[in-house]
Chimera marker file (.cmm) of the C-alpha trace (Angstrom):
<marker_set name="trace">
<marker id="1" x="0.098" y="-0.112" z="-0.553" r="1" g="1" b="0" radius="0.5"/>
<marker id="2" x="1.447" y="3.705" z="-0.562" r="1" g="1" b="0" radius="0.5"/>
<marker id="3" x="-0.033" y="6.993" z="1.613" r="1" g="1" b="0" radius="0.5"/>
<marker id="4" x="-0.216" y="9.719" z="-0.128" r="1" g="1" b="0" radius="0.5"/>
<marker id="5" x="-1.477" y="13.057" z="0.492" r="1" g="1" b="0" radius="0.5"/>
<marker id="6" x="-3.489" y="13.949" z="-1.489" r="1" g="1" b="0" radius="0.5"/>
<marker id="7" x="-1.488" y="17.347" z="-2.272" r="1" g="1" b="0" radius="0.5"/>
<marker id="8" x="0.943" y="14.971" z="-3.462" r="1" g="1" b="0" radius="0.5"/>
<marker id="9" x="-1.178" y="14.182" z="-5.997" r="1" g="1" b="0" radius="0.5"/>
<marker id="10" x="-2.206" y="16.774" z="-7.287" r="1" g="1" b="0" radius="0.5"/>
<marker id="11" x="1.868" y="17.479" z="-7.658" r="1" g="1" b="0" radius="0.5"/>
<marker id="12" x="1.432" y="14.768" z="-9.969" r="1" g="1" b="0" radius="0.5"/>
<marker id="13" x="-1.293" y="15.389" z="-12.891" r="1" g="1" b="0" radius="0.5"/>
<marker id="14" x="-0.680" y="19.061" z="-12.635" r="1" g="1" b="0" radius="0.5"/>
<marker id="15" x="2.770" y="18.704" z="-13.878" r="1" g="1" b="0" radius="0.5"/>
<marker id="16" x="1.513" y="15.623" z="-15.509" r="1" g="1" b="0" radius="0.5"/>
<marker id="17" x="-0.920" y="17.859" z="-17.806" r="1" g="1" b="0" radius="0.5"/>
<marker id="18" x="1.791" y="20.269" z="-18.458" r="1" g="1" b="0" radius="0.5"/>
<marker id="19" x="4.567" y="18.153" z="-19.380" r="1" g="1" b="0" radius="0.5"/>
<marker id="20" x="1.529" y="16.872" z="-22.461" r="1" g="1" b="0" radius="0.5"/>
<marker id="21" x="2.191" y="15.044" z="-24.528" r="1" g="1" b="0" radius="0.5"/>
<marker id="22" x="5.405" y="14.233" z="-23.700" r="1" g="1" b="0" radius="0.5"/>
<marker id="23" x="5.385" y="11.557" z="-20.416" r="1" g="1" b="0" radius="0.5"/>
<marker id="24" x="6.202" y="13.571" z="-17.273" r="1" g="1" b="0" radius="0.5"/>
<marker id="25" x="7.866" y="11.602" z="-14.339" r="1" g="1" b="0" radius="0.5"/>
<marker id="26" x="9.620" y="12.007" z="-10.795" r="1" g="1" b="0" radius="0.5"/>
<marker id="27" x="10.602" y="10.923" z="-7.076" r="1" g="1" b="0" radius="0.5"/>
<marker id="28" x="8.612" y="10.528" z="-4.888" r="1" g="1" b="0" radius="0.5"/>
<marker id="29" x="10.421" y="10.124" z="-1.245" r="1" g="1" b="0" radius="0.5"/>
<marker id="30" x="8.817" y="9.120" z="1.867" r="1" g="1" b="0" radius="0.5"/>
<marker id="31" x="8.754" y="6.327" z="4.581" r="1" g="1" b="0" radius="0.5"/>
<marker id="32" x="9.594" y="2.587" z="3.751" r="1" g="1" b="0" radius="0.5"/>
<marker id="33" x="7.788" y="-0.015" z="6.287" r="1" g="1" b="0" radius="0.5"/>
<marker id="34" x="7.299" y="-4.439" z="5.831" r="1" g="1" b="0" radius="0.5"/>
<marker id="35" x="3.065" y="-2.868" z="4.953" r="1" g="1" b="0" radius="0.5"/>
<marker id="36" x="2.901" y="-0.301" z="3.594" r="1" g="1" b="0" radius="0.5"/>
<marker id="37" x="5.393" y="3.638" z="2.155" r="1" g="1" b="0" radius="0.5"/>
<marker id="38" x="4.229" y="6.141" z="3.353" r="1" g="1" b="0" radius="0.5"/>
<marker id="39" x="5.147" y="9.762" z="0.627" r="1" g="1" b="0" radius="0.5"/>
<marker id="40" x="6.333" y="12.876" z="2.751" r="1" g="1" b="0" radius="0.5"/>
<marker id="41" x="7.961" y="14.102" z="-0.813" r="1" g="1" b="0" radius="0.5"/>
<marker id="42" x="6.966" y="14.862" z="-4.393" r="1" g="1" b="0" radius="0.5"/>
<marker id="43" x="10.115" y="15.342" z="-6.316" r="1" g="1" b="0" radius="0.5"/>
<marker id="44" x="9.164" y="16.001" z="-10.219" r="1" g="1" b="0" radius="0.5"/>
<marker id="45" x="11.839" y="16.444" z="-12.763" r="1" g="1" b="0" radius="0.5"/>
<marker id="46" x="13.222" y="16.642" z="-16.579" r="1" g="1" b="0" radius="0.5"/>
<marker id="47" x="12.443" y="13.045" z="-18.987" r="1" g="1" b="0" radius="0.5"/>
<marker id="48" x="15.308" y="13.373" z="-19.738" r="1" g="1" b="0" radius="0.5"/>
<marker id="49" x="14.940" y="10.785" z="-22.904" r="1" g="1" b="0" radius="0.5"/>
<marker id="50" x="15.693" y="11.897" z="-25.770" r="1" g="1" b="0" radius="0.5"/>
<marker id="51" x="18.925" y="12.300" z="-23.752" r="1" g="1" b="0" radius="0.5"/>
<marker id="52" x="19.690" y="9.064" z="-22.138" r="1" g="1" b="0" radius="0.5"/>
<marker id="53" x="17.728" y="6.874" z="-25.067" r="1" g="1" b="0" radius="0.5"/>
<marker id="54" x="21.063" y="5.421" z="-26.367" r="1" g="1" b="0" radius="0.5"/>
<marker id="55" x="21.681" y="3.412" z="-22.213" r="1" g="1" b="0" radius="0.5"/>
<marker id="56" x="18.889" y="1.181" z="-23.559" r="1" g="1" b="0" radius="0.5"/>
<marker id="57" x="19.784" y="-0.977" z="-26.698" r="1" g="1" b="0" radius="0.5"/>
<marker id="58" x="17.583" y="-3.056" z="-26.360" r="1" g="1" b="0" radius="0.5"/>
<marker id="59" x="14.326" y="-0.712" z="-27.160" r="1" g="1" b="0" radius="0.5"/>
<marker id="60" x="13.768" y="-1.700" z="-30.547" r="1" g="1" b="0" radius="0.5"/>
<marker id="61" x="10.962" y="0.933" z="-30.249" r="1" g="1" b="0" radius="0.5"/>
<marker id="62" x="10.239" y="5.434" z="-30.530" r="1" g="1" b="0" radius="0.5"/>
<marker id="63" x="12.945" y="6.430" z="-28.021" r="1" g="1" b="0" radius="0.5"/>
<marker id="64" x="10.984" y="9.630" z="-27.943" r="1" g="1" b="0" radius="0.5"/>
<marker id="65" x="9.546" y="11.779" z="-24.958" r="1" g="1" b="0" radius="0.5"/>
<marker id="66" x="5.941" y="11.376" z="-26.137" r="1" g="1" b="0" radius="0.5"/>
<marker id="67" x="6.254" y="7.422" z="-25.373" r="1" g="1" b="0" radius="0.5"/>
<marker id="68" x="9.338" y="7.004" z="-23.319" r="1" g="1" b="0" radius="0.5"/>
<marker id="69" x="10.674" y="8.473" z="-18.755" r="1" g="1" b="0" radius="0.5"/>
<marker id="70" x="13.744" y="9.154" z="-17.866" r="1" g="1" b="0" radius="0.5"/>
<marker id="71" x="15.215" y="10.453" z="-15.427" r="1" g="1" b="0" radius="0.5"/>
<marker id="72" x="19.091" y="11.801" z="-15.163" r="1" g="1" b="0" radius="0.5"/>
<marker id="73" x="21.474" y="9.696" z="-12.573" r="1" g="1" b="0" radius="0.5"/>
<marker id="74" x="22.857" y="12.691" z="-11.375" r="1" g="1" b="0" radius="0.5"/>
<marker id="75" x="19.206" y="14.016" z="-10.367" r="1" g="1" b="0" radius="0.5"/>
<marker id="76" x="18.649" y="10.218" z="-8.760" r="1" g="1" b="0" radius="0.5"/>
<marker id="77" x="22.059" y="10.446" z="-6.816" r="1" g="1" b="0" radius="0.5"/>
<marker id="78" x="21.655" y="14.296" z="-5.366" r="1" g="1" b="0" radius="0.5"/>
<marker id="79" x="18.177" y="13.085" z="-4.935" r="1" g="1" b="0" radius="0.5"/>
<marker id="80" x="19.076" y="9.716" z="-2.634" r="1" g="1" b="0" radius="0.5"/>
<marker id="81" x="21.926" y="12.314" z="-0.304" r="1" g="1" b="0" radius="0.5"/>
<marker id="82" x="18.609" y="14.695" z="0.054" r="1" g="1" b="0" radius="0.5"/>
<marker id="83" x="16.661" y="11.446" z="1.414" r="1" g="1" b="0" radius="0.5"/>
<marker id="84" x="19.396" y="9.709" z="3.296" r="1" g="1" b="0" radius="0.5"/>
<marker id="85" x="19.981" y="13.340" z="4.984" r="1" g="1" b="0" radius="0.5"/>
<marker id="86" x="16.803" y="13.884" z="6.337" r="1" g="1" b="0" radius="0.5"/>
<marker id="87" x="16.669" y="10.160" z="7.416" r="1" g="1" b="0" radius="0.5"/>
<marker id="88" x="13.990" y="9.275" z="4.572" r="1" g="1" b="0" radius="0.5"/>
<marker id="89" x="13.765" y="6.657" z="1.320" r="1" g="1" b="0" radius="0.5"/>
<marker id="90" x="12.791" y="6.745" z="-2.314" r="1" g="1" b="0" radius="0.5"/>
<marker id="91" x="9.900" y="4.681" z="-2.904" r="1" g="1" b="0" radius="0.5"/>
<marker id="92" x="8.719" y="5.000" z="-5.624" r="1" g="1" b="0" radius="0.5"/>
<marker id="93" x="8.853" y="6.721" z="-9.566" r="1" g="1" b="0" radius="0.5"/>
<marker id="94" x="5.205" y="8.989" z="-11.374" r="1" g="1" b="0" radius="0.5"/>
<marker id="95" x="4.714" y="8.841" z="-14.825" r="1" g="1" b="0" radius="0.5"/>
<marker id="96" x="2.299" y="10.066" z="-17.641" r="1" g="1" b="0" radius="0.5"/>
<marker id="97" x="0.535" y="8.451" z="-20.480" r="1" g="1" b="0" radius="0.5"/>
<marker id="98" x="-0.445" y="10.219" z="-22.534" r="1" g="1" b="0" radius="0.5"/>
<marker id="99" x="-3.582" y="9.665" z="-24.720" r="1" g="1" b="0" radius="0.5"/>
<marker id="100" x="-3.150" y="6.170" z="-23.241" r="1" g="1" b="0" radius="0.5"/>
<marker id="101" x="-4.316" y="3.767" z="-19.775" r="1" g="1" b="0" radius="0.5"/>
<marker id="102" x="-2.876" y="3.979" z="-16.692" r="1" g="1" b="0" radius="0.5"/>
<marker id="103" x="-0.968" y="0.767" z="-17.130" r="1" g="1" b="0" radius="0.5"/>
<marker id="104" x="3.003" y="-0.378" z="-17.436" r="1" g="1" b="0" radius="0.5"/>
<marker id="105" x="3.787" y="-1.386" z="-20.185" r="1" g="1" b="0" radius="0.5"/>
<marker id="106" x="6.335" y="-3.559" z="-21.005" r="1" g="1" b="0" radius="0.5"/>
<marker id="107" x="9.222" y="-1.239" z="-21.323" r="1" g="1" b="0" radius="0.5"/>
<marker id="108" x="8.418" y="0.289" z="-17.423" r="1" g="1" b="0" radius="0.5"/>
<marker id="109" x="8.031" y="-3.176" z="-16.230" r="1" g="1" b="0" radius="0.5"/>
<marker id="110" x="11.897" y="-4.536" z="-17.774" r="1" g="1" b="0" radius="0.5"/>
<marker id="111" x="13.428" y="-1.490" z="-15.970" r="1" g="1" b="0" radius="0.5"/>
<marker id="112" x="11.322" y="-0.761" z="-13.425" r="1" g="1" b="0" radius="0.5"/>
<marker id="113" x="12.945" y="-1.182" z="-10.024" r="1" g="1" b="0" radius="0.5"/>
<marker id="114" x="11.882" y="-3.409" z="-6.739" r="1" g="1" b="0" radius="0.5"/>
<marker id="115" x="10.779" y="-2.209" z="-3.671" r="1" g="1" b="0" radius="0.5"/>
<marker id="116" x="9.271" y="0.781" z="-5.472" r="1" g="1" b="0" radius="0.5"/>
<marker id="117" x="5.969" y="2.549" z="-6.382" r="1" g="1" b="0" radius="0.5"/>
<marker id="118" x="5.018" y="4.268" z="-9.337" r="1" g="1" b="0" radius="0.5"/>
<marker id="119" x="2.887" y="5.709" z="-9.897" r="1" g="1" b="0" radius="0.5"/>
<marker id="120" x="1.151" y="5.637" z="-13.520" r="1" g="1" b="0" radius="0.5"/>
<marker id="121" x="-1.768" y="8.713" z="-14.344" r="1" g="1" b="0" radius="0.5"/>
<marker id="122" x="-3.585" y="8.492" z="-17.839" r="1" g="1" b="0" radius="0.5"/>
<marker id="123" x="-3.741" y="11.500" z="-19.962" r="1" g="1" b="0" radius="0.5"/>
<marker id="124" x="-6.469" y="11.924" z="-22.035" r="1" g="1" b="0" radius="0.5"/>
<marker id="125" x="-6.452" y="15.549" z="-24.113" r="1" g="1" b="0" radius="0.5"/>
<marker id="126" x="-3.818" y="17.411" z="-21.554" r="1" g="1" b="0" radius="0.5"/>
<marker id="127" x="-6.758" y="16.622" z="-18.866" r="1" g="1" b="0" radius="0.5"/>
<marker id="128" x="-4.448" y="14.076" z="-16.174" r="1" g="1" b="0" radius="0.5"/>
<marker id="129" x="-7.288" y="11.351" z="-15.145" r="1" g="1" b="0" radius="0.5"/>
<marker id="130" x="-7.353" y="7.738" z="-13.633" r="1" g="1" b="0" radius="0.5"/>
<marker id="131" x="-4.122" y="7.013" z="-11.754" r="1" g="1" b="0" radius="0.5"/>
<marker id="132" x="-2.715" y="3.571" z="-10.349" r="1" g="1" b="0" radius="0.5"/>
<marker id="133" x="-0.129" y="2.904" z="-8.250" r="1" g="1" b="0" radius="0.5"/>
<marker id="134" x="2.177" y="-0.796" z="-9.336" r="1" g="1" b="0" radius="0.5"/>
<marker id="135" x="4.855" y="-2.760" z="-7.590" r="1" g="1" b="0" radius="0.5"/>
<marker id="136" x="6.671" y="-5.339" z="-8.469" r="1" g="1" b="0" radius="0.5"/>
<marker id="137" x="5.746" y="-9.214" z="-7.524" r="1" g="1" b="0" radius="0.5"/>
<marker id="138" x="8.501" y="-11.258" z="-7.042" r="1" g="1" b="0" radius="0.5"/>
<marker id="139" x="8.605" y="-12.802" z="-10.924" r="1" g="1" b="0" radius="0.5"/>
<marker id="140" x="9.109" y="-9.065" z="-12.201" r="1" g="1" b="0" radius="0.5"/>
<marker id="141" x="5.898" y="-8.373" z="-13.153" r="1" g="1" b="0" radius="0.5"/>
<marker id="142" x="3.440" y="-6.150" z="-11.975" r="1" g="1" b="0" radius="0.5"/>
<marker id="143" x="0.251" y="-6.204" z="-9.526" r="1" g="1" b="0" radius="0.5"/>
<marker id="144" x="-1.579" y="-3.104" z="-9.397" r="1" g="1" b="0" radius="0.5"/>
<marker id="145" x="-1.088" y="-1.718" z="-5.175" r="1" g="1" b="0" radius="0.5"/>
<marker id="146" x="-3.097" y="0.157" z="-3.368" r="1" g="1" b="0" radius="0.5"/>
<marker id="147" x="-3.115" y="4.611" z="-2.980" r="1" g="1" b="0" radius="0.5"/>
<marker id="148" x="-4.373" y="5.361" z="0.228" r="1" g="1" b="0" radius="0.5"/>
<marker id="149" x="-4.540" y="9.373" z="1.466" r="1" g="1" b="0" radius="0.5"/>
<marker id="150" x="-3.193" y="10.214" z="4.564" r="1" g="1" b="0" radius="0.5"/>
<marker id="151" x="-5.376" y="12.818" z="5.550" r="1" g="1" b="0" radius="0.5"/>
<link id1="1" id2="2" r="1" g="1" b="0" radius="0.2"/>
<link id1="2" id2="3" r="1" g="1" b="0" radius="0.2"/>
<link id1="3" id2="4" r="1" g="1" b="0" radius="0.2"/>
<link id1="4" id2="5" r="1" g="1" b="0" radius="0.2"/>
<link id1="5" id2="6" r="1" g="1" b="0" radius="0.2"/>
<link id1="6" id2="7" r="1" g="1" b="0" radius="0.2"/>
<link id1="7" id2="8" r="1" g="1" b="0" radius="0.2"/>
<link id1="8" id2="9" r="1" g="1" b="0" radius="0.2"/>
<link id1="9" id2="10" r="1" g="1" b="0" radius="0.2"/>
<link id1="10" id2="11" r="1" g="1" b="0" radius="0.2"/>
<link id1="11" id2="12" r="1" g="1" b="0" radius="0.2"/>
<link id1="12" id2="13" r="1" g="1" b="0" radius="0.2"/>
<link id1="13" id2="14" r="1" g="1" b="0" radius="0.2"/>
<link id1="14" id2="15" r="1" g="1" b="0" radius="0.2"/>
<link id1="15" id2="16" r="1" g="1" b="0" radius="0.2"/>
<link id1="16" id2="17" r="1" g="1" b="0" radius="0.2"/>
<link id1="17" id2="18" r="1" g="1" b="0" radius="0.2"/>
<link id1="18" id2="19" r="1" g="1" b="0" radius="0.2"/>
<link id1="19" id2="20" r="1" g="1" b="0" radius="0.2"/>
<link id1="20" id2="21" r="1" g="1" b="0" radius="0.2"/>
<link id1="21" id2="22" r="1" g="1" b="0" radius="0.2"/>
<link id1="22" id2="23" r="1" g="1" b="0" radius="0.2"/>
<link id1="23" id2="24" r="1" g="1" b="0" radius="0.2"/>
<link id1="24" id2="25" r="1" g="1" b="0" radius="0.2"/>
<link id1="25" id2="26" r="1" g="1" b="0" radius="0.2"/>
<link id1="26" id2="27" r="1" g="1" b="0" radius="0.2"/>
<link id1="27" id2="28" r="1" g="1" b="0" radius="0.2"/>
<link id1="28" id2="29" r="1" g="1" b="0" radius="0.2"/>
<link id1="29" id2="30" r="1" g="1" b="0" radius="0.2"/>
<link id1="30" id2="31" r="1" g="1" b="0" radius="0.2"/>
<link id1="31" id2="32" r="1" g="1" b="0" radius="0.2"/>
<link id1="32" id2="33" r="1" g="1" b="0" radius="0.2"/>
<link id1="33" id2="34" r="1" g="1" b="0" radius="0.2"/>
<link id1="34" id2="35" r="1" g="1" b="0" radius="0.2"/>
<link id1="35" id2="36" r="1" g="1" b="0" radius="0.2"/>
<link id1="36" id2="37" r="1" g="1" b="0" radius="0.2"/>
<link id1="37" id2="38" r="1" g="1" b="0" radius="0.2"/>
<link id1="38" id2="39" r="1" g="1" b="0" radius="0.2"/>
<link id1="39" id2="40" r="1" g="1" b="0" radius="0.2"/>
<link id1="40" id2="41" r="1" g="1" b="0" radius="0.2"/>
<link id1="41" id2="42" r="1" g="1" b="0" radius="0.2"/>
<link id1="42" id2="43" r="1" g="1" b="0" radius="0.2"/>
<link id1="43" id2="44" r="1" g="1" b="0" radius="0.2"/>
<link id1="44" id2="45" r="1" g="1" b="0" radius="0.2"/>
<link id1="45" id2="46" r="1" g="1" b="0" radius="0.2"/>
<link id1="46" id2="47" r="1" g="1" b="0" radius="0.2"/>
<link id1="47" id2="48" r="1" g="1" b="0" radius="0.2"/>
<link id1="48" id2="49" r="1" g="1" b="0" radius="0.2"/>
<link id1="49" id2="50" r="1" g="1" b="0" radius="0.2"/>
<link id1="50" id2="51" r="1" g="1" b="0" radius="0.2"/>
<link id1="51" id2="52" r="1" g="1" b="0" radius="0.2"/>
<link id1="52" id2="53" r="1" g="1" b="0" radius="0.2"/>
<link id1="53" id2="54" r="1" g="1" b="0" radius="0.2"/>
<link id1="54" id2="55" r="1" g="1" b="0" radius="0.2"/>
<link id1="55" id2="56" r="1" g="1" b="0" radius="0.2"/>
<link id1="56" id2="57" r="1" g="1" b="0" radius="0.2"/>
<link id1="57" id2="58" r="1" g="1" b="0" radius="0.2"/>
<link id1="58" id2="59" r="1" g="1" b="0" radius="0.2"/>
<link id1="59" id2="60" r="1" g="1" b="0" radius="0.2"/>
<link id1="60" id2="61" r="1" g="1" b="0" radius="0.2"/>
<link id1="61" id2="62" r="1" g="1" b="0" radius="0.2"/>
<link id1="62" id2="63" r="1" g="1" b="0" radius="0.2"/>
<link id1="63" id2="64" r="1" g="1" b="0" radius="0.2"/>
<link id1="64" id2="65" r="1" g="1" b="0" radius="0.2"/>
<link id1="65" id2="66" r="1" g="1" b="0" radius="0.2"/>
<link id1="66" id2="67" r="1" g="1" b="0" radius="0.2"/>
<link id1="67" id2="68" r="1" g="1" b="0" radius="0.2"/>
<link id1="68" id2="69" r="1" g="1" b="0" radius="0.2"/>
<link id1="69" id2="70" r="1" g="1" b="0" radius="0.2"/>
<link id1="70" id2="71" r="1" g="1" b="0" radius="0.2"/>
<link id1="71" id2="72" r="1" g="1" b="0" radius="0.2"/>
<link id1="72" id2="73" r="1" g="1" b="0" radius="0.2"/>
<link id1="73" id2="74" r="1" g="1" b="0" radius="0.2"/>
<link id1="74" id2="75" r="1" g="1" b="0" radius="0.2"/>
<link id1="75" id2="76" r="1" g="1" b="0" radius="0.2"/>
<link id1="76" id2="77" r="1" g="1" b="0" radius="0.2"/>
<link id1="77" id2="78" r="1" g="1" b="0" radius="0.2"/>
<link id1="78" id2="79" r="1" g="1" b="0" radius="0.2"/>
<link id1="79" id2="80" r="1" g="1" b="0" radius="0.2"/>
<link id1="80" id2="81" r="1" g="1" b="0" radius="0.2"/>
<link id1="81" id2="82" r="1" g="1" b="0" radius="0.2"/>
<link id1="82" id2="83" r="1" g="1" b="0" radius="0.2"/>
<link id1="83" id2="84" r="1" g="1" b="0" radius="0.2"/>
<link id1="84" id2="85" r="1" g="1" b="0" radius="0.2"/>
<link id1="85" id2="86" r="1" g="1" b="0" radius="0.2"/>
<link id1="86" id2="87" r="1" g="1" b="0" radius="0.2"/>
<link id1="87" id2="88" r="1" g="1" b="0" radius="0.2"/>
<link id1="88" id2="89" r="1" g="1" b="0" radius="0.2"/>
<link id1="89" id2="90" r="1" g="1" b="0" radius="0.2"/>
<link id1="90" id2="91" r="1" g="1" b="0" radius="0.2"/>
<link id1="91" id2="92" r="1" g="1" b="0" radius="0.2"/>
<link id1="92" id2="93" r="1" g="1" b="0" radius="0.2"/>
<link id1="93" id2="94" r="1" g="1" b="0" radius="0.2"/>
<link id1="94" id2="95" r="1" g="1" b="0" radius="0.2"/>
<link id1="95" id2="96" r="1" g="1" b="0" radius="0.2"/>
<link id1="96" id2="97" r="1" g="1" b="0" radius="0.2"/>
<link id1="97" id2="98" r="1" g="1" b="0" radius="0.2"/>
<link id1="98" id2="99" r="1" g="1" b="0" radius="0.2"/>
<link id1="99" id2="100" r="1" g="1" b="0" radius="0.2"/>
<link id1="100" id2="101" r="1" g="1" b="0" radius="0.2"/>
<link id1="101" id2="102" r="1" g="1" b="0" radius="0.2"/>
<link id1="102" id2="103" r="1" g="1" b="0" radius="0.2"/>
<link id1="103" id2="104" r="1" g="1" b="0" radius="0.2"/>
<link id1="104" id2="105" r="1" g="1" b="0" radius="0.2"/>
<link id1="105" id2="106" r="1" g="1" b="0" radius="0.2"/>
<link id1="106" id2="107" r="1" g="1" b="0" radius="0.2"/>
<link id1="107" id2="108" r="1" g="1" b="0" radius="0.2"/>
<link id1="108" id2="109" r="1" g="1" b="0" radius="0.2"/>
<link id1="109" id2="110" r="1" g="1" b="0" radius="0.2"/>
<link id1="110" id2="111" r="1" g="1" b="0" radius="0.2"/>
<link id1="111" id2="112" r="1" g="1" b="0" radius="0.2"/>
<link id1="112" id2="113" r="1" g="1" b="0" radius="0.2"/>
<link id1="113" id2="114" r="1" g="1" b="0" radius="0.2"/>
<link id1="114" id2="115" r="1" g="1" b="0" radius="0.2"/>
<link id1="115" id2="116" r="1" g="1" b="0" radius="0.2"/>
<link id1="116" id2="117" r="1" g="1" b="0" radius="0.2"/>
<link id1="117" id2="118" r="1" g="1" b="0" radius="0.2"/>
<link id1="118" id2="119" r="1" g="1" b="0" radius="0.2"/>
<link id1="119" id2="120" r="1" g="1" b="0" radius="0.2"/>
<link id1="120" id2="121" r="1" g="1" b="0" radius="0.2"/>
<link id1="121" id2="122" r="1" g="1" b="0" radius="0.2"/>
<link id1="122" id2="123" r="1" g="1" b="0" radius="0.2"/>
<link id1="123" id2="124" r="1" g="1" b="0" radius="0.2"/>
<link id1="124" id2="125" r="1" g="1" b="0" radius="0.2"/>
<link id1="125" id2="126" r="1" g="1" b="0" radius="0.2"/>
<link id1="126" id2="127" r="1" g="1" b="0" radius="0.2"/>
<link id1="127" id2="128" r="1" g="1" b="0" radius="0.2"/>
<link id1="128" id2="129" r="1" g="1" b="0" radius="0.2"/>
<link id1="129" id2="130" r="1" g="1" b="0" radius="0.2"/>
<link id1="130" id2="131" r="1" g="1" b="0" radius="0.2"/>
<link id1="131" id2="132" r="1" g="1" b="0" radius="0.2"/>
<link id1="132" id2="133" r="1" g="1" b="0" radius="0.2"/>
<link id1="133" id2="134" r="1" g="1" b="0" radius="0.2"/>
<link id1="134" id2="135" r="1" g="1" b="0" radius="0.2"/>
<link id1="135" id2="136" r="1" g="1" b="0" radius="0.2"/>
<link id1="136" id2="137" r="1" g="1" b="0" radius="0.2"/>
<link id1="137" id2="138" r="1" g="1" b="0" radius="0.2"/>
<link id1="138" id2="139" r="1" g="1" b="0" radius="0.2"/>
<link id1="139" id2="140" r="1" g="1" b="0" radius="0.2"/>
<link id1="140" id2="141" r="1" g="1" b="0" radius="0.2"/>
<link id1="141" id2="142" r="1" g="1" b="0" radius="0.2"/>
<link id1="142" id2="143" r="1" g="1" b="0" radius="0.2"/>
<link id1="143" id2="144" r="1" g="1" b="0" radius="0.2"/>
<link id1="144" id2="145" r="1" g="1" b="0" radius="0.2"/>
<link id1="145" id2="146" r="1" g="1" b="0" radius="0.2"/>
<link id1="146" id2="147" r="1" g="1" b="0" radius="0.2"/>
<link id1="147" id2="148" r="1" g="1" b="0" radius="0.2"/>
<link id1="148" id2="149" r="1" g="1" b="0" radius="0.2"/>
<link id1="149" id2="150" r="1" g="1" b="0" radius="0.2"/>
<link id1="150" id2="151" r="1" g="1" b="0" radius="0.2"/>
</marker_set>
């Protein structure tokens, strides 16, 4: 289960709408527990797929920020340091699917990391709609993860 503030979900949806028709992406910082993750901060990032696509040679699809996302390695390192300094962890990644459902693609699955939550927001014609959190099971397959609003 992912526990998150409604304000964090709004930040994600606003970011997704502002980047449309490209995919947005960002990090979720928080606390890991045995049965849940609790979000404390959402960090929007730049989608740097166009500069990172060569790092994914097995991806035969169009190398476009309209269908793929990547977070810059230096930003990941900065976020890890910030999280550590605040006694937090990176607990997830979010991204959008422009004009597609909020279900993970095969590319999403191939590059996903265990223990992370993956929020995907569907953006239809520039308007954020349904979103879903996903996590990997023991067989590296995505399973829906419930989202609980923190009030």
